[in-house]
C-alpha positions as CSV (number, residue, x, y, z in Angstrom):
1,M,2.6,109.1,80.6
2,K,3.3,110.4,84.1
3,T,0.0,108.9,85.2
4,Y,0.9,105.5,83.9
5,I,4.3,105.6,85.6
6,S,2.7,106.7,88.8
7,I,0.1,103.9,88.7
8,F,2.8,101.2,88.5
9,T,5.4,103.0,90.7
10,L,3.9,102.2,94.1
11,V,2.9,99.1,95.6
12,F,4.9,99.0,98.8
13,V,3.6,96.9,101.7
14,L,4.7,95.5,105.0
15,L,2.6,92.4,105.7
16,F,2.2,90.2,108.6
17,S,3.2,86.7,107.7
18,C,3.2,83.4,109.6
19,N,5.6,81.6,107.3
20,S,8.2,84.2,106.5
21,T,11.7,83.3,105.4
22,K,14.8,85.3,105.6
23,E,16.5,86.1,102.3
24,T,20.2,86.4,102.7
25,I,22.6,87.9,100.2
26,S,26.1,86.5,100.3
27,N,28.1,89.6,99.2
28,D,28.0,93.3,100.2
29,K,27.4,94.5,96.6
30,P,23.7,95.3,96.1
31,R,22.0,93.3,93.4
32,I,18.4,92.2,92.8
33,E,17.1,90.3,89.8
34,S,13.3,90.6,89.8
35,D,10.8,93.5,89.6
36,T,9.1,92.0,92.7
37,I,11.4,92.2,95.7
38,R,10.6,90.3,98.9
39,I,12.5,90.9,102.0
40,A,11.6,88.9,105.1
41,N,12.7,88.7,108.7
42,D,12.0,85.4,110.5
43,D,12.4,86.8,114.0
44,I,9.5,89.3,113.8
45,E,7.5,87.6,111.0
46,Y,7.2,90.7,108.8
47,E,7.8,91.0,105.1
48,V,8.4,93.8,102.7
49,F,7.2,93.6,99.1
50,I,8.4,96.1,96.6
51,I,6.7,95.9,93.2
52,D,8.1,98.5,90.9
53,G,9.8,97.9,87.5
54,G,12.0,100.9,87.7
55,F,13.3,100.2,91.2
56,T,15.2,97.0,90.2
57,S,17.5,98.7,87.6
58,W,17.9,101.8,89.8
59,F,18.9,99.6,92.8
60,N,21.4,97.6,90.8
61,S,23.1,100.6,89.3
62,R,22.9,103.2,92.0
63,A,22.4,101.7,95.5
64,K,25.3,102.1,98.0
65,P,26.8,98.9,99.4
66,R,25.2,97.6,102.7
67,S,28.4,98.4,104.6
68,F,28.0,102.1,103.7
69,Y,25.2,102.6,106.2
70,T,24.7,101.8,109.9
71,L,21.4,100.4,111.2
72,S,20.8,103.5,113.3
73,Y,21.2,105.8,110.2
74,L,18.7,103.7,108.2
75,E,16.2,103.5,111.0
76,A,16.3,107.3,111.6
77,R,15.8,108.1,107.9
78,N,13.1,105.5,107.5
79,H,11.2,106.7,110.6
80,F,11.2,110.3,109.4
81,W,10.4,109.5,105.8
82,V,7.6,106.9,106.6
83,L,5.9,109.4,108.9
84,E,5.8,112.0,106.1
85,W,4.7,109.3,103.6
86,N,1.8,108.2,105.8
87,R,0.8,111.8,106.3
88,R,0.6,112.3,102.6
89,A,-1.1,108.9,102.0
90,N,-3.9,110.0,104.4
91,M,-4.4,113.3,102.5
92,P,-5.3,112.2,99.0
93,T,-7.0,115.5,98.1
94,V,-3.8,117.4,98.8
95,Y,-1.1,114.9,97.6
96,N,-1.2,112.8,94.4
97,S,-3.0,109.6,95.4
98,N,-1.3,107.7,92.5
99,L,2.0,108.3,94.3
100,Y,0.9,107.7,97.9
101,E,-1.5,104.9,97.4
102,M,-1.4,103.4,100.9
103,P,0.3,104.0,104.2
104,I,3.4,102.1,105.3
105,N,3.1,100.0,108.4
106,Y,6.5,100.8,110.0
107,E,6.7,101.0,113.8
108,T,9.8,102.3,115.5
109,S,9.2,99.9,118.5
110,I,9.9,96.9,116.2
111,D,13.4,95.8,115.3
112,Y,13.1,95.0,111.6
113,G,16.7,94.2,111.2
114,F,19.3,95.6,108.8
115,E,18.1,94.1,105.5
116,V,14.5,95.3,105.8
117,N,15.6,98.8,106.8
118,Y,18.2,98.9,104.0
119,M,15.6,98.0,101.3
120,I,13.0,100.4,102.7
121,F,15.6,103.2,102.8
122,N,16.6,102.5,99.2
123,Y,13.1,102.4,97.9
124,L,12.2,105.7,99.6
125,T,15.4,107.2,98.2
126,Y,14.5,105.9,94.7
127,F,10.9,107.2,95.1
128,Q,12.0,110.7,96.1
129,L,14.6,111.1,93.3
130,T,12.4,109.5,90.6
131,N,9.2,111.4,91.4
132,K,10.9,114.7,92.5
133,Q,9.4,114.5,96.0
134,Q,11.0,115.3,99.3
135,L,9.7,113.4,102.3
136,G,10.6,116.0,104.9
137,G,13.8,117.7,106.0
138,F,16.3,115.1,104.9
139,P,16.7,115.3,101.1
140,A,17.3,112.0,99.4
141,R,20.7,111.7,97.9
142,L,23.2,109.1,96.9
């Protein structure tokens, strides 16, 4: 059962896109409707796709409002957690390759904007809490 959950748990990609569109959400209360989440930033032409059936319900019921975080807080956590994620993704014999299927292309020199950082942060928090993983020195918490 854990293997089946792990197989579908992770498809998380930042892709270069020529025709990205920015998705805006009118209120501060987190809410997503689909199992496939797409967040895009027109200015830098990057997108985030999160395909995970459990993330949608977790996000809708447990994610903090956008106003709870600052951009600098989200960027700091994402940078640290993505570094550890990528280290584990590059060591499939040591870490479960079903959990860390591919590295995340997240560069600190690029300003992804608040929404992209917010969704990455929430996914990495969800991932750590759901899979009982800790991506480094900052434990995921709500």
